[in-house]
N, CA, C and O atoms as a CHARMM CRD file, in Angstrom:
* protein
*
  336
    1    1 MET  N    143.85000  97.04400 116.66700 PROA 1      0.00000
    2    1 MET  CA   142.95700  97.68200 115.73400 PROA 1      0.00000
    3    1 MET  C    142.04300  96.66300 115.06700 PROA 1      0.00000
    4    1 MET  O    140.86300  96.94100 114.85100 PROA 1      0.00000
    5    2 ALA  N    142.56600  95.49800 114.74100 PROA 2      0.00000
    6    2 ALA  CA   141.74900  94.47300 114.09500 PROA 2      0.00000
    7    2 ALA  C    140.58900  94.05800 114.98300 PROA 2      0.00000
    8    2 ALA  O    139.47500  93.86000 114.49700 PROA 2      0.00000
    9    3 SER  N    140.83600  93.92500 116.27100 PROA 3      0.00000
   10    3 SER  CA   139.74300  93.53100 117.17300 PROA 3      0.00000
   11    3 SER  C    138.70800  94.64800 117.29600 PROA 3      0.00000
   12    3 SER  O    137.52000  94.36700 117.45200 PROA 3      0.00000
   13    4 ALA  N    139.13700  95.90600 117.22800 PROA 4      0.00000
   14    4 ALA  CA   138.19200  97.02800 117.25700 PROA 4      0.00000
   15    4 ALA  C    137.31600  97.01600 116.00900 PROA 4      0.00000
   16    4 ALA  O    136.11900  97.29100 116.09200 PROA 4      0.00000
   17    5 LEU  N    137.89200  96.70200 114.86500 PROA 5      0.00000
   18    5 LEU  CA   137.12700  96.60800 113.62500 PROA 5      0.00000
   19    5 LEU  C    136.09700  95.49200 113.73200 PROA 5      0.00000
   20    5 LEU  O    134.93900  95.66800 113.35400 PROA 5      0.00000
   21    6 ASN  N    136.51900  94.35200 114.24600 PROA 6      0.00000
   22    6 ASN  CA   135.58700  93.23500 114.44200 PROA 6      0.00000
   23    6 ASN  C    134.44000  93.63300 115.35000 PROA 6      0.00000
   24    6 ASN  O    133.27700  93.37000 115.04500 PROA 6      0.00000
   25    7 GLU  N    134.76700  94.26500 116.46100 PROA 7      0.00000
   26    7 GLU  CA   133.73700  94.65800 117.42500 PROA 7      0.00000
   27    7 GLU  C    132.80000  95.70600 116.83800 PROA 7      0.00000
   28    7 GLU  O    131.58900  95.63900 117.04700 PROA 7      0.00000
   29    8 ALA  N    133.34400  96.66300 116.11400 PROA 8      0.00000
   30    8 ALA  CA   132.51200  97.70600 115.51400 PROA 8      0.00000
   31    8 ALA  C    131.53200  97.11600 114.50800 PROA 8      0.00000
   32    8 ALA  O    130.37600  97.53500 114.45000 PROA 8      0.00000
   33    9 CYS  N    131.98000  96.15800 113.72300 PROA 9      0.00000
   34    9 CYS  CA   131.09400  95.52000 112.74300 PROA 9      0.00000
   35    9 CYS  C    130.06200  94.62700 113.41400 PROA 9      0.00000
   36    9 CYS  O    128.92700  94.52500 112.94800 PROA 9      0.00000
   37   10 ALA  N    130.45000  93.98300 114.50000 PROA 10     0.00000
   38   10 ALA  CA   129.55700  93.03100 115.16300 PROA 10     0.00000
   39   10 ALA  C    128.54000  93.70500 116.07100 PROA 10     0.00000
   40   10 ALA  O    127.37500  93.30800 116.10500 PROA 10     0.00000
   41   11 THR  N    128.97800  94.72700 116.80900 PROA 11     0.00000
   42   11 THR  CA   128.10400  95.29500 117.83300 PROA 11     0.00000
   43   11 THR  C    127.81400  96.77500 117.65200 PROA 11     0.00000
   44   11 THR  O    126.84400  97.29000 118.20800 PROA 11     0.00000
   45   12 GLY  N    128.64500  97.46200 116.87900 PROA 12     0.00000
   46   12 GLY  CA   128.47900  98.89800 116.73500 PROA 12     0.00000
   47   12 GLY  C    128.92300  99.67500 117.95500 PROA 12     0.00000
   48   12 GLY  O    128.56900 100.84300 118.11600 PROA 12     0.00000
   49   13 SER  N    129.70100  99.03200 118.82000 PROA 13     0.00000
   50   13 SER  CA   130.20100  99.67300 120.03100 PROA 13     0.00000
   51   13 SER  C    130.76700 101.05500 119.69800 PROA 13     0.00000
   52   13 SER  O    131.57400 101.20200 118.78000 PROA 13     0.00000
   53   14 ASP  N    130.33500 102.05700 120.45200 PROA 14     0.00000
   54   14 ASP  CA   130.74900 103.42500 120.16200 PROA 14     0.00000
   55   14 ASP  C    132.26500 103.59300 120.24300 PROA 14     0.00000
   56   14 ASP  O    132.86300 104.23500 119.38000 PROA 14     0.00000
   57   15 ALA  N    132.88900 103.02300 121.26900 PROA 15     0.00000
   58   15 ALA  CA   134.34400 103.15800 121.41400 PROA 15     0.00000
   59   15 ALA  C    135.06900 102.50100 120.23700 PROA 15     0.00000
   60   15 ALA  O    136.01700 103.07000 119.69600 PROA 15     0.00000
   61   16 SER  N    134.63300 101.32400 119.84800 PROA 16     0.00000
   62   16 SER  CA   135.26600 100.63700 118.71100 PROA 16     0.00000
   63   16 SER  C    135.01700 101.39300 117.41800 PROA 16     0.00000
   64   16 SER  O    135.91700 101.52800 116.58900 PROA 16     0.00000
   65   17 MET  N    133.80000 101.88300 117.24600 PROA 17     0.00000
   66   17 MET  CA   133.47300 102.62600 116.03800 PROA 17     0.00000
   67   17 MET  C    134.33700 103.87900 115.93300 PROA 17     0.00000
   68   17 MET  O    134.81100 104.21400 114.84800 PROA 17     0.00000
   69   18 GLN  N    134.54500 104.57100 117.04600 PROA 18     0.00000
   70   18 GLN  CA   135.40000 105.76100 117.04400 PROA 18     0.00000
   71   18 GLN  C    136.82500 105.41200 116.63000 PROA 18     0.00000
   72   18 GLN  O    137.42600 106.11200 115.81500 PROA 18     0.00000
   73   19 ARG  N    137.36700 104.33000 117.19000 PROA 19     0.00000
   74   19 ARG  CA   138.73000 103.90100 116.84000 PROA 19     0.00000
   75   19 ARG  C    138.84000 103.56900 115.35900 PROA 19     0.00000
   76   19 ARG  O    139.80500 103.95700 114.70000 PROA 19     0.00000
   77   20 VAL  N    137.85200 102.85200 114.84000 PROA 20     0.00000
   78   20 VAL  CA   137.85900 102.45500 113.42400 PROA 20     0.00000
   79   20 VAL  C    137.77300 103.69000 112.53100 PROA 20     0.00000
   80   20 VAL  O    138.51600 103.80300 111.55600 PROA 20     0.00000
   81   21 MET  N    136.87000 104.61300 112.85800 PROA 21     0.00000
   82   21 MET  CA   136.73300 105.81600 112.03400 PROA 21     0.00000
   83   21 MET  C    138.01700 106.63000 112.02300 PROA 21     0.00000
   84   21 MET  O    138.40300 107.16700 110.98500 PROA 21     0.00000
   85   22 ASP  N    138.67700 106.72500 113.16200 PROA 22     0.00000
   86   22 ASP  CA   139.93600 107.47300 113.22900 PROA 22     0.00000
   87   22 ASP  C    141.05500 106.75600 112.48100 PROA 22     0.00000
   88   22 ASP  O    141.78700 107.37900 111.71200 PROA 22     0.00000
   89   23 TYR  N    141.18900 105.46400 112.70100 PROA 23     0.00000
   90   23 TYR  CA   142.28800 104.71300 112.09500 PROA 23     0.00000
   91   23 TYR  C    142.18200 104.69400 110.56800 PROA 23     0.00000
   92   23 TYR  O    143.16100 104.95600 109.87000 PROA 23     0.00000
   93   24 PHE  N    140.98900 104.38400 110.05800 PROA 24     0.00000
   94   24 PHE  CA   140.81100 104.27400 108.61000 PROA 24     0.00000
   95   24 PHE  C    140.41800 105.60200 107.96200 PROA 24     0.00000
   96   24 PHE  O    140.24200 105.67500 106.74600 PROA 24     0.00000
   97   25 GLN  N    140.28100 106.64700 108.77200 PROA 25     0.00000
   98   25 GLN  CA   139.92000 107.98500 108.30000 PROA 25     0.00000
   99   25 GLN  C    138.62700 107.95000 107.47800 PROA 25     0.00000
  100   25 GLN  O    138.57200 108.44100 106.35000 PROA 25     0.00000
  101   26 ILE  N    137.59300 107.35500 108.07700 PROA 26     0.00000
  102   26 ILE  CA   136.31300 107.20000 107.38200 PROA 26     0.00000
  103   26 ILE  C    135.16200 107.85900 108.14300 PROA 26     0.00000
  104   26 ILE  O    133.99600 107.55200 107.89600 PROA 26     0.00000
  105   27 ARG  N    135.48100 108.74100 109.04500 PROA 27     0.00000
  106   27 ARG  CA   134.43800 109.38500 109.84800 PROA 27     0.00000
  107   27 ARG  C    133.40100 110.07400 108.95700 PROA 27     0.00000
  108   27 ARG  O    132.20000 109.88100 109.14600 PROA 27     0.00000
  109   28 ARG  N    133.84300 110.85500 108.01500 PROA 28     0.00000
  110   28 ARG  CA   132.90200 111.59300 107.15900 PROA 28     0.00000
  111   28 ARG  C    132.00800 110.63700 106.38100 PROA 28     0.00000
  112   28 ARG  O    130.80700 110.87500 106.25400 PROA 28     0.00000
  113   29 MET  N    132.58400 109.55700 105.85900 PROA 29     0.00000
  114   29 MET  CA   131.81900 108.58800 105.08500 PROA 29     0.00000
  115   29 MET  C    130.70500 107.94900 105.92000 PROA 29     0.00000
  116   29 MET  O    129.62300 107.65900 105.40900 PROA 29     0.00000
  117   30 LEU  N    130.98100 107.73400 107.19600 PROA 30     0.00000
  118   30 LEU  CA   130.01000 107.05600 108.04300 PROA 30     0.00000
  119   30 LEU  C    129.04100 108.00100 108.73900 PROA 30     0.00000
  120   30 LEU  O    127.94800 107.59100 109.12800 PROA 30     0.00000
  121   31 THR  N    129.43100 109.25900 108.89900 PROA 31     0.00000
  122   31 THR  CA   128.62600 110.15800 109.74800 PROA 31     0.00000
  123   31 THR  C    128.16300 111.44300 109.06700 PROA 31     0.00000
  124   31 THR  O    127.66300 112.33700 109.75000 PROA 31     0.00000
  125   32 TRP  N    128.30700 111.56900 107.77500 PROA 32     0.00000
  126   32 TRP  CA   128.03700 112.83200 107.08500 PROA 32     0.00000
  127   32 TRP  C    126.63400 113.38400 107.33100 PROA 32     0.00000
  128   32 TRP  O    126.44500 114.60000 107.30500 PROA 32     0.00000
  129   33 ASP  N    125.65400 112.52600 107.56700 PROA 33     0.00000
  130   33 ASP  CA   124.28700 113.00600 107.76600 PROA 33     0.00000
  131   33 ASP  C    123.77000 112.74200 109.18300 PROA 33     0.00000
  132   33 ASP  O    122.56300 112.71600 109.42100 PROA 33     0.00000
  133   34 ASN  N    124.70900 112.54600 110.12000 PROA 34     0.00000
  134   34 ASN  CA   124.37400 112.30500 111.52600 PROA 34     0.00000
  135   34 ASN  C    123.41200 111.12000 111.69200 PROA 34     0.00000
  136   34 ASN  O    122.34600 111.26100 112.29000 PROA 34     0.00000
  137   35 PRO  N    123.80000 109.94300 111.15400 PROA 35     0.00000
  138   35 PRO  CA   122.90300 108.79000 111.19200 PROA 35     0.00000
  139   35 PRO  C    122.84400 108.14300 112.57700 PROA 35     0.00000
  140   35 PRO  O    123.63400 108.45900 113.46600 PROA 35     0.00000
  141   36 THR  N    121.91100 107.25400 112.72900 PROA 36     0.00000
  142   36 THR  CA   121.81300 106.47700 113.95600 PROA 36     0.00000
  143   36 THR  C    123.00100 105.51600 114.02400 PROA 36     0.00000
  144   36 THR  O    123.62500 105.23800 113.00000 PROA 36     0.00000
  145   37 PRO  N    123.31900 105.00900 115.20700 PROA 37     0.00000
  146   37 PRO  CA   124.40200 104.02700 115.31100 PROA 37     0.00000
  147   37 PRO  C    124.17000 102.80200 114.42400 PROA 37     0.00000
  148   37 PRO  O    125.12800 102.25000 113.88200 PROA 37     0.00000
  149   38 ALA  N    122.93500 102.37500 114.26900 PROA 38     0.00000
  150   38 ALA  CA   122.64700 101.21600 113.42300 PROA 38     0.00000
  151   38 ALA  C    123.00000 101.49500 111.96400 PROA 38     0.00000
  152   38 ALA  O    123.51700 100.61400 111.27600 PROA 38     0.00000
  153   39 VAL  N    122.73300 102.69100 111.48900 PROA 39     0.00000
  154   39 VAL  CA   123.05900 103.05800 110.10500 PROA 39     0.00000
  155   39 VAL  C    124.57000 103.16200 109.93600 PROA 39     0.00000
  156   39 VAL  O    125.11300 102.73200 108.91800 PROA 39     0.00000
  157   40 ARG  N    125.25200 103.73000 110.92700 PROA 40     0.00000
  158   40 ARG  CA   126.73200 103.78800 110.84200 PROA 40     0.00000
  159   40 ARG  C    127.31500 102.38900 110.74400 PROA 40     0.00000
  160   40 ARG  O    128.21900 102.14600 109.94600 PROA 40     0.00000
  161   41 MET  N    126.80200 101.46600 111.55200 PROA 41     0.00000
  162   41 MET  CA   127.29500 100.09300 111.52800 PROA 41     0.00000
  163   41 MET  C    127.00800  99.45300 110.16500 PROA 41     0.00000
  164   41 MET  O    127.85200  98.73200 109.63300 PROA 41     0.00000
  165   42 GLN  N    125.84600  99.70700 109.60800 PROA 42     0.00000
  166   42 GLN  CA   125.49700  99.18700 108.29100 PROA 42     0.00000
  167   42 GLN  C    126.45600  99.72600 107.22800 PROA 42     0.00000
  168   42 GLN  O    126.89800  98.98100 106.35400 PROA 42     0.00000
  169   43 ARG  N    126.77300 101.00800 107.30100 PROA 43     0.00000
  170   43 ARG  CA   127.71100 101.60900 106.33500 PROA 43     0.00000
  171   43 ARG  C    129.10900 101.01800 106.48200 PROA 43     0.00000
  172   43 ARG  O    129.79500 100.77800 105.48800 PROA 43     0.00000
  173   44 LEU  N    129.52500 100.78600 107.71800 PROA 44     0.00000
  174   44 LEU  CA   130.83800 100.17900 107.93900 PROA 44     0.00000
  175   44 LEU  C    130.87300  98.77800 107.35600 PROA 44     0.00000
  176   44 LEU  O    131.84000  98.41400 106.68600 PROA 44     0.00000
  177   45 ARG  N    129.85000  97.99600 107.59600 PROA 45     0.00000
  178   45 ARG  CA   129.79900  96.63300 107.04600 PROA 45     0.00000
  179   45 ARG  C    129.84000  96.64700 105.52800 PROA 45     0.00000
  180   45 ARG  O    130.49100  95.80300 104.91200 PROA 45     0.00000
  181   46 LYS  N    129.14700  97.60300 104.92600 PROA 46     0.00000
  182   46 LYS  CA   129.15700  97.72000 103.46500 PROA 46     0.00000
  183   46 LYS  C    130.56700  98.03900 102.96500 PROA 46     0.00000
  184   46 LYS  O    131.02100  97.46100 101.97700 PROA 46     0.00000
  185   47 ALA  N    131.25000  98.94700 103.63600 PROA 47     0.00000
  186   47 ALA  CA   132.61600  99.30500 103.24900 PROA 47     0.00000
  187   47 ALA  C    133.54600  98.10400 103.36000 PROA 47     0.00000
  188   47 ALA  O    134.42000  97.91400 102.51400 PROA 47     0.00000
  189   48 VAL  N    133.36200  97.29900 104.39300 PROA 48     0.00000
  190   48 VAL  CA   134.18300  96.09500 104.56800 PROA 48     0.00000
  191   48 VAL  C    133.90800  95.11400 103.43300 PROA 48     0.00000
  192   48 VAL  O    134.84300  94.56100 102.85500 PROA 48     0.00000
  193   49 ARG  N    132.62900  94.89300 103.10800 PROA 49     0.00000
  194   49 ARG  CA   132.28100  93.96000 102.02000 PROA 49     0.00000
  195   49 ARG  C    132.85400  94.41500 100.68900 PROA 49     0.00000
  196   49 ARG  O    133.23700  93.58400  99.86600 PROA 49     0.00000
  197   50 GLU  N    132.91800  95.72700 100.46300 PROA 50     0.00000
  198   50 GLU  CA   133.49000  96.24300  99.22100 PROA 50     0.00000
  199   50 GLU  C    134.98700  95.96500  99.14200 PROA 50     0.00000
  200   50 GLU  O    135.52700  95.75800  98.05600 PROA 50     0.00000
  201   51 ARG  N    135.65300  95.95900 100.29100 PROA 51     0.00000
  202   51 ARG  CA   137.09300  95.72000 100.31700 PROA 51     0.00000
  203   51 ARG  C    137.44700  94.23700 100.39900 PROA 51     0.00000
  204   51 ARG  O    138.55400  93.83200 100.04500 PROA 51     0.00000
  205   52 LEU  N    136.49900  93.44000 100.86600 PROA 52     0.00000
  206   52 LEU  CA   136.70000  91.99200 100.97500 PROA 52     0.00000
  207   52 LEU  C    135.50500  91.27100 100.34600 PROA 52     0.00000
  208   52 LEU  O    134.66200  90.73200 101.06300 PROA 52     0.00000
  209   53 PRO  N    135.42800  91.25800  99.02200 PROA 53     0.00000
  210   53 PRO  CA   134.29100  90.60700  98.37200 PROA 53     0.00000
  211   53 PRO  C    134.18900  89.13400  98.80500 PROA 53     0.00000
  212   53 PRO  O    135.19500  88.44200  98.95900 PROA 53     0.00000
  213   54 GLY  N    132.97200  88.69300  98.99200 PROA 54     0.00000
  214   54 GLY  CA   132.73400  87.30700  99.36500 PROA 54     0.00000
  215   54 GLY  C    132.72300  87.04800 100.85500 PROA 54     0.00000
  216   54 GLY  O    132.41700  85.93600 101.28700 PROA 54     0.00000
  217   55 VAL  N    133.05400  88.06700 101.66000 PROA 55     0.00000
  218   55 VAL  CA   133.05600  87.89500 103.11600 PROA 55     0.00000
  219   55 VAL  C    131.69400  88.33000 103.65400 PROA 55     0.00000
  220   55 VAL  O    131.29300  89.48400 103.51000 PROA 55     0.00000
  221   56 ASP  N    130.99500  87.38500 104.27600 PROA 56     0.00000
  222   56 ASP  CA   129.69000  87.70800 104.86300 PROA 56     0.00000
  223   56 ASP  C    129.82900  88.02700 106.34300 PROA 56     0.00000
  224   56 ASP  O    129.32300  89.04900 106.80700 PROA 56     0.00000
  225   57 GLU  N    130.50200  87.17000 107.08000 PROA 57     0.00000
  226   57 GLU  CA   130.76100  87.36900 108.50400 PROA 57     0.00000
  227   57 GLU  C    132.23600  87.71900 108.67100 PROA 57     0.00000
  228   57 GLU  O    133.10600  86.91800 108.32800 PROA 57     0.00000
  229   58 LEU  N    132.51600  88.87200 109.17800 PROA 58     0.00000
  230   58 LEU  CA   133.89800  89.32000 109.35300 PROA 58     0.00000
  231   58 LEU  C    134.56300  88.54800 110.48300 PROA 58     0.00000
  232   58 LEU  O    134.05800  88.51100 111.60500 PROA 58     0.00000
  233   59 THR  N    135.69300  87.93700 110.17900 PROA 59     0.00000
  234   59 THR  CA   136.47400  87.23100 111.19500 PROA 59     0.00000
  235   59 THR  C    137.64700  88.10900 111.61800 PROA 59     0.00000
  236   59 THR  O    137.93100  89.13200 110.99600 PROA 59     0.00000
  237   60 LEU  N    138.31300  87.69800 112.67400 PROA 60     0.00000
  238   60 LEU  CA   139.49200  88.43800 113.11600 PROA 60     0.00000
  239   60 LEU  C    140.56200  88.42100 112.03000 PROA 60     0.00000
  240   60 LEU  O    141.24700  89.42300 111.82400 PROA 60     0.00000
  241   61 ASP  N    140.71300  87.30700 111.33900 PROA 61     0.00000
  242   61 ASP  CA   141.69700  87.24400 110.24500 PROA 61     0.00000
  243   61 ASP  C    141.34400  88.22000 109.12500 PROA 61     0.00000
  244   61 ASP  O    142.23400  88.84500 108.54800 PROA 61     0.00000
  245   62 ASP  N    140.05500  88.35500 108.81300 PROA 62     0.00000
  246   62 ASP  CA   139.63400  89.33400 107.79900 PROA 62     0.00000
  247   62 ASP  C    139.98500  90.75000 108.24900 PROA 62     0.00000
  248   62 ASP  O    140.49000  91.55400 107.46500 PROA 62     0.00000
  249   63 SER  N    139.71500  91.04300 109.50500 PROA 63     0.00000
  250   63 SER  CA   140.03300  92.36600 110.04600 PROA 63     0.00000
  251   63 SER  C    141.52800  92.62900 110.00400 PROA 63     0.00000
  252   63 SER  O    141.96800  93.72900 109.66900 PROA 63     0.00000
  253   64 ARG  N    142.29300  91.62400 110.34300 PROA 64     0.00000
  254   64 ARG  CA   143.76000  91.77500 110.28600 PROA 64     0.00000
  255   64 ARG  C    144.22200  92.06100 108.87000 PROA 64     0.00000
  256   64 ARG  O    145.11200  92.88500 108.66100 PROA 64     0.00000
  257   65 LEU  N    143.62500  91.39000 107.89500 PROA 65     0.00000
  258   65 LEU  CA   143.98800  91.62300 106.50300 PROA 65     0.00000
  259   65 LEU  C    143.69000  93.06800 106.10600 PROA 65     0.00000
  260   65 LEU  O    144.50600  93.70000 105.43400 PROA 65     0.00000
  261   66 LEU  N    142.54800  93.59500 106.50500 PROA 66     0.00000
  262   66 LEU  CA   142.22300  94.99000 106.18700 PROA 66     0.00000
  263   66 LEU  C    143.18700  95.97000 106.84500 PROA 66     0.00000
  264   66 LEU  O    143.57900  96.96600 106.23800 PROA 66     0.00000
  265   67 VAL  N    143.56200  95.68700 108.07400 PROA 67     0.00000
  266   67 VAL  CA   144.52400  96.54800 108.76400 PROA 67     0.00000
  267   67 VAL  C    145.87200  96.50700 108.04900 PROA 67     0.00000
  268   67 VAL  O    146.50000  97.54400 107.83600 PROA 67     0.00000
  269   68 ALA  N    146.30600  95.32200 107.68600 PROA 68     0.00000
  270   68 ALA  CA   147.59000  95.18300 106.98500 PROA 68     0.00000
  271   68 ALA  C    147.56100  95.92700 105.65300 PROA 68     0.00000
  272   68 ALA  O    148.48800  96.67200 105.33600 PROA 68     0.00000
  273   69 ARG  N    146.51500  95.73100 104.88500 PROA 69     0.00000
  274   69 ARG  CA   146.40500  96.40200 103.58100 PROA 69     0.00000
  275   69 ARG  C    146.36500  97.91600 103.73600 PROA 69     0.00000
  276   69 ARG  O    146.94600  98.64100 102.92700 PROA 69     0.00000
  277   70 SER  N    145.68500  98.39300 104.76700 PROA 70     0.00000
  278   70 SER  CA   145.61300  99.85000 104.96700 PROA 70     0.00000
  279   70 SER  C    146.96800 100.43400 105.33900 PROA 70     0.00000
  280   70 SER  O    147.20100 101.63400 105.19100 PROA 70     0.00000
  281   71 SER  N    147.85900  99.57600 105.82300 PROA 71     0.00000
  282   71 SER  CA   149.20900 100.00400 106.19300 PROA 71     0.00000
  283   71 SER  C    150.22100  99.75400 105.07000 PROA 71     0.00000
  284   71 SER  O    151.41700  99.99200 105.24100 PROA 71     0.00000
  285   72 GLY  N    149.73400  99.27500 103.92600 PROA 72     0.00000
  286   72 GLY  CA   150.60400  99.07100 102.77200 PROA 72     0.00000
  287   72 GLY  C    151.22200  97.68100 102.68100 PROA 72     0.00000
  288   72 GLY  O    152.15200  97.47000 101.90300 PROA 72     0.00000
  289   73 TYR  N    150.72200  96.74100 103.45900 PROA 73     0.00000
  290   73 TYR  CA   151.24000  95.37300 103.42800 PROA 73     0.00000
  291   73 TYR  C    150.23300  94.45500 102.76600 PROA 73     0.00000
  292   73 TYR  O    149.03000  94.71000 102.79600 PROA 73     0.00000
  293   74 ARG  N    150.73000  93.39100 102.17100 PROA 74     0.00000
  294   74 ARG  CA   149.86100  92.43100 101.49000 PROA 74     0.00000
  295   74 ARG  C    149.11600  91.54300 102.46200 PROA 74     0.00000
  296   74 ARG  O    147.95600  91.19800 102.23500 PROA 74     0.00000
  297   75 THR  N    149.78300  91.17100 103.55000 PROA 75     0.00000
  298   75 THR  CA   149.19400  90.24800 104.51900 PROA 75     0.00000
  299   75 THR  C    149.46300  90.73200 105.94300 PROA 75     0.00000
  300   75 THR  O    150.30200  91.60400 106.17300 PROA 75     0.00000
  301   76 TRP  N    148.73400  90.14900 106.88500 PROA 76     0.00000
  302   76 TRP  CA   148.94600  90.44400 108.29600 PROA 76     0.00000
  303   76 TRP  C    150.35300  90.01600 108.70200 PROA 76     0.00000
  304   76 TRP  O    151.03900  90.73300 109.42900 PROA 76     0.00000
  305   77 ASN  N    150.77500  88.85900 108.23600 PROA 77     0.00000
  306   77 ASN  CA   152.10800  88.36700 108.57500 PROA 77     0.00000
  307   77 ASN  C    153.20000  89.32100 108.08600 PROA 77     0.00000
  308   77 ASN  O    154.18100  89.56000 108.79000 PROA 77     0.00000
  309   78 ASP  N    153.02700  89.86500 106.88100 PROA 78     0.00000
  310   78 ASP  CA   153.98800  90.84600 106.37700 PROA 78     0.00000
  311   78 ASP  C    154.06600  92.06200 107.31200 PROA 78     0.00000
  312   78 ASP  O    155.14700  92.59400 107.56400 PROA 78     0.00000
  313   79 LEU  N    152.92700  92.48300 107.81100 PROA 79     0.00000
  314   79 LEU  CA   152.87800  93.63600 108.71200 PROA 79     0.00000
  315   79 LEU  C    153.58900  93.34500 110.03400 PROA 79     0.00000
  316   79 LEU  O    154.41900  94.13700 110.48200 PROA 79     0.00000
  317   80 VAL  N    153.26600  92.21900 110.65300 PROA 80     0.00000
  318   80 VAL  CA   153.82100  91.94500 111.98100 PROA 80     0.00000
  319   80 VAL  C    155.29500  91.54400 111.95000 PROA 80     0.00000
  320   80 VAL  O    155.98100  91.60900 112.97000 PROA 80     0.00000
  321   81 THR  N    155.77300  91.13400 110.79200 PROA 81     0.00000
  322   81 THR  CA   157.19700  90.76100 110.70400 PROA 81     0.00000
  323   81 THR  C    158.04600  91.86000 110.07000 PROA 81     0.00000
  324   81 THR  O    159.25400  91.69500 109.90000 PROA 81     0.00000
  325   82 ALA  N    157.41800  92.97700 109.72100 PROA 82     0.00000
  326   82 ALA  CA   158.16300  94.09200 109.12600 PROA 82     0.00000
  327   82 ALA  C    159.07500  94.71600 110.17500 PROA 82     0.00000
  328   82 ALA  O    158.69200  94.85000 111.33700 PROA 82     0.00000
  329   83 PRO  N    160.28200  95.09800 109.76500 PROA 83     0.00000
  330   83 PRO  CA   161.17000  95.77300 110.70900 PROA 83     0.00000
  331   83 PRO  C    160.58100  97.11400 111.12500 PROA 83     0.00000
  332   83 PRO  O    159.91000  97.78600 110.34200 PROA 83     0.00000
  333   84 LEU  N    160.84400  97.48700 112.37000 PROA 84     0.00000
  334   84 LEU  CA   160.32400  98.76500 112.88000 PROA 84     0.00000
  335   84 LEU  C    161.10400  99.89400 112.39800 PROA 84     0.00000
  336   84 LEU  O    160.80200 101.04000 112.73100 PROA 84     0.00000
């Protein structure tokens, strides 16, 4: 999921954008007015910046942190080492 978030922010790839919208449940926020793919990507980047202040270029580690936080963990390491 973290790599899909990175790809969606970097390229706006439709497949990655779909995965991100489904995972984070943000489809309505990004598509409410049927925007162009460029506008959807801009909205996604804005949402990421709001959740990670000070981040200009999203790295894989930043994406992992967002995925972990969305799952209720403080860090990526906490998420991957959590018992199943």
